[in-house]
C-alpha positions in Angstrom: 101.9 -19.7 -36.0 99.6 -22.4 -37.4 96.7 -21.0 -35.4 96.4 -18.1 -37.8 96.4 -20.2 -41.0 94.4 -23.2 -40.1 90.7 -23.7 -40.1 89.4 -21.8 -37.1 86.1 -23.6 -36.6 86.0 -24.7 -32.9 85.2 -28.4 -32.4 85.1 -28.5 -28.6 84.2 -25.7 -26.0 84.5 -26.0 -22.3 82.6 -22.9 -21.2 83.0 -20.4 -18.4 81.7 -22.0 -15.1 82.3 -25.5 -16.3 84.7 -27.8 -14.5 86.2 -31.1 -15.8 88.0 -33.5 -13.5 90.0 -36.0 -15.6 92.0 -36.0 -18.9 90.4 -34.4 -22.0 91.3 -35.8 -25.5 89.7 -34.2 -28.5 90.2 -33.9 -32.2 90.5 -30.4 -33.8 90.3 -27.0 -32.2 89.5 -26.6 -28.5 88.5 -23.5 -26.6 88.6 -23.6 -22.8 87.1 -20.9 -20.6 86.3 -23.2 -17.6 88.5 -25.3 -15.3 90.2 -28.6 -16.1 91.9 -30.8 -13.4 93.7 -33.2 -15.7 95.7 -33.3 -19.0 94.4 -31.6 -22.1 95.3 -33.1 -25.5 94.2 -32.1 -29.0 95.2 -33.0 -32.6 94.6 -29.3 -33.5 94.9 -26.0 -31.7 93.9 -24.9 -28.2 92.9 -21.5 -26.8 92.9 -21.1 -23.1 90.6 -18.1 -22.2 91.7 -15.5 -19.6 89.3 -17.0 -16.9 90.4 -20.6 -17.5 92.5 -22.7 -15.1 94.2 -25.9 -16.2 95.9 -28.1 -13.7 97.6 -30.6 -16.0 99.8 -30.9 -19.1 98.7 -29.6 -22.5 99.6 -31.2 -25.8 98.4 -29.6 -29.1 99.7 -28.3 -32.5 99.6 -24.7 -31.2 98.4 -23.1 -27.9 97.3 -19.6 -26.9 97.2 -19.1 -23.2 95.2 -16.3 -21.5 94.5 -18.0 -18.2 96.4 -20.1 -15.7 98.2 -23.3 -16.5 99.9 -25.4 -13.8 101.6 -28.0 -16.0 103.8 -28.5 -19.1 102.8 -27.3 -22.5 104.0 -29.1 -25.7 102.9 -27.4 -28.9 105.4 -27.8 -31.7 103.9 -25.2 -34.1 103.8 -22.4 -31.5 102.8 -21.1 -28.1 101.5 -17.6 -27.4 101.3 -16.3 -23.8 98.9 -13.4 -23.5 99.4 -10.6 -20.9 96.7 -12.2 -18.6 98.4 -15.6 -18.5 100.4 -17.4 -15.9 102.2 -20.6 -16.7 103.9 -22.7 -14.0 105.6 -25.5 -15.9 107.9 -26.2 -18.9 107.1 -25.3 -22.5 108.4 -26.9 -25.7 107.8 -25.3 -29.1 109.4 -24.0 -32.3 107.8 -20.5 -32.0 107.2 -18.6 -28.7 105.5 -15.3 -28.3 105.2 -13.7 -24.8 103.3 -10.5 -24.1 104.1 -8.1 -21.3 103.1 -8.9 -17.7 103.1 -12.7 -18.2 104.0 -14.9 -15.3 106.1 -17.8 -16.5 108.1 -20.1 -14.2 109.7 -23.1 -15.9 112.0 -24.1 -18.6 111.6 -23.4 -22.3 112.8 -25.9 -24.9 113.2 -24.7 -28.5 112.2 -27.5 -30.9 114.2 -27.9 -34.1 112.6 -27.1 -37.4 112.1 -30.3 -39.5 113.6 -30.2 -42.9 111.4 -31.0 -45.9 112.4 -34.1 -47.7 
Protein backbone atom coordinates (compact mmCIF):
# COMPACT_ATOMS: atom_id res chain seq x y z
CA UNK A 1 0.00 0.00 0.00
CA UNK A 2 1.28 3.49 -0.82
CA UNK A 3 1.02 4.52 2.81
CA UNK A 4 4.12 2.48 3.62
CA UNK A 5 6.30 3.93 0.87
CA UNK A 6 5.29 7.60 0.74
CA UNK A 7 6.56 10.50 2.81
CA UNK A 8 4.92 10.00 6.20
CA UNK A 9 5.09 13.58 7.45
CA UNK A 10 1.60 14.59 8.55
CA UNK A 11 0.33 17.86 7.05
CA UNK A 12 -3.02 18.09 8.89
CA UNK A 13 -4.14 16.77 12.29
CA UNK A 14 -7.66 16.86 13.70
CA UNK A 15 -7.00 15.96 17.32
CA UNK A 16 -8.90 13.94 19.89
CA UNK A 17 -11.76 16.02 21.28
CA UNK A 18 -11.97 18.20 18.17
CA UNK A 19 -15.14 18.35 16.10
CA UNK A 20 -15.50 19.67 12.56
CA UNK A 21 -18.86 20.34 10.95
CA UNK A 22 -18.48 20.67 7.19
CA UNK A 23 -16.31 19.28 4.44
CA UNK A 24 -12.53 19.07 4.91
CA UNK A 25 -10.19 19.36 1.90
CA UNK A 26 -6.44 19.17 2.48
CA UNK A 27 -3.21 18.53 0.62
CA UNK A 28 -0.98 15.72 1.80
CA UNK A 29 -1.22 13.37 4.76
CA UNK A 30 -4.12 13.77 7.23
CA UNK A 31 -4.56 12.17 10.65
CA UNK A 32 -8.00 12.33 12.28
CA UNK A 33 -8.56 11.48 15.95
CA UNK A 34 -11.60 13.72 16.42
CA UNK A 35 -15.03 13.88 14.79
CA UNK A 36 -15.97 15.13 11.32
CA UNK A 37 -19.54 15.66 10.19
CA UNK A 38 -18.87 16.14 6.48
CA UNK A 39 -16.78 14.77 3.65
CA UNK A 40 -13.02 14.31 4.03
CA UNK A 41 -10.80 14.70 0.97
CA UNK A 42 -7.01 14.59 0.62
CA UNK A 43 -4.49 14.51 -2.21
CA UNK A 44 -2.42 12.15 -0.03
CA UNK A 45 -3.10 9.52 2.62
CA UNK A 46 -5.49 9.50 5.56
CA UNK A 47 -5.33 7.78 8.94
CA UNK A 48 -8.55 7.60 10.96
CA UNK A 49 -7.66 6.94 14.62
CA UNK A 50 -9.53 4.42 16.77
CA UNK A 51 -11.48 7.15 18.64
CA UNK A 52 -12.41 9.09 15.48
CA UNK A 53 -15.88 9.28 13.95
CA UNK A 54 -16.50 10.39 10.38
CA UNK A 55 -20.03 11.00 9.12
CA UNK A 56 -19.31 11.57 5.44
CA UNK A 57 -17.45 10.25 2.43
CA UNK A 58 -13.65 9.87 2.33
CA UNK A 59 -11.48 10.37 -0.76
CA UNK A 60 -7.69 9.88 -0.60
CA UNK A 61 -4.85 7.93 -2.21
CA UNK A 62 -4.90 5.42 0.66
CA UNK A 63 -6.85 5.19 3.91
CA UNK A 64 -6.29 3.39 7.21
CA UNK A 65 -9.42 3.21 9.37
CA UNK A 66 -9.32 2.54 13.10
CA UNK A 67 -12.51 4.38 14.10
CA UNK A 68 -16.05 4.70 12.76
CA UNK A 69 -16.91 5.81 9.23
CA UNK A 70 -20.51 6.33 8.13
CA UNK A 71 -19.99 6.95 4.44
CA UNK A 72 -18.23 5.73 1.33
CA UNK A 73 -14.44 5.42 1.04
CA UNK A 74 -12.64 5.88 -2.29
CA UNK A 75 -8.89 5.21 -2.04
CA UNK A 76 -7.40 3.80 -5.24
CA UNK A 77 -4.02 2.82 -3.74
CA UNK A 78 -5.38 0.90 -0.75
CA UNK A 79 -7.67 0.67 2.26
CA UNK A 80 -6.82 -0.99 5.56
CA UNK A 81 -9.54 -1.62 8.14
CA UNK A 82 -8.08 -2.15 11.61
CA UNK A 83 -9.72 -4.44 14.18
CA UNK A 84 -11.18 -1.42 16.04
CA UNK A 85 -12.94 -0.05 12.94
CA UNK A 86 -16.53 0.05 11.76
CA UNK A 87 -17.43 1.14 8.24
CA UNK A 88 -21.04 1.54 7.14
CA UNK A 89 -20.74 2.42 3.47
CA UNK A 90 -19.20 1.32 0.20
CA UNK A 91 -15.48 1.08 -0.44
CA UNK A 92 -13.55 1.31 -3.72
CA UNK A 93 -9.87 0.40 -3.95
CA UNK A 94 -7.23 -1.74 -5.69
CA UNK A 95 -5.91 -3.21 -2.41
CA UNK A 96 -8.00 -4.08 0.63
CA UNK A 97 -6.80 -5.38 3.99
CA UNK A 98 -9.30 -6.24 6.74
CA UNK A 99 -8.24 -7.33 10.22
CA UNK A 100 -10.32 -9.56 12.52
CA UNK A 101 -13.40 -8.14 14.33
CA UNK A 102 -14.01 -5.36 11.80
CA UNK A 103 -17.59 -4.25 11.23
CA UNK A 104 -18.16 -3.59 7.54
CA UNK A 105 -21.59 -3.15 6.00
CA UNK A 106 -21.57 -2.12 2.36
CA UNK A 107 -20.27 -3.06 -1.06
CA UNK A 108 -16.66 -3.36 -2.08
CA UNK A 109 -15.56 -2.44 -5.59
CA UNK A 110 -12.15 -3.68 -6.75
CA UNK A 111 -10.53 -1.05 -8.94
CA UNK A 112 -8.54 -2.15 -11.97
CA UNK A 113 -4.76 -1.76 -12.06
CA UNK A 114 -3.71 0.83 -14.62
CA UNK A 115 -1.16 -0.39 -17.13
CA UNK A 116 2.01 1.64 -17.60
CA UNK A 117 2.32 3.18 -21.03
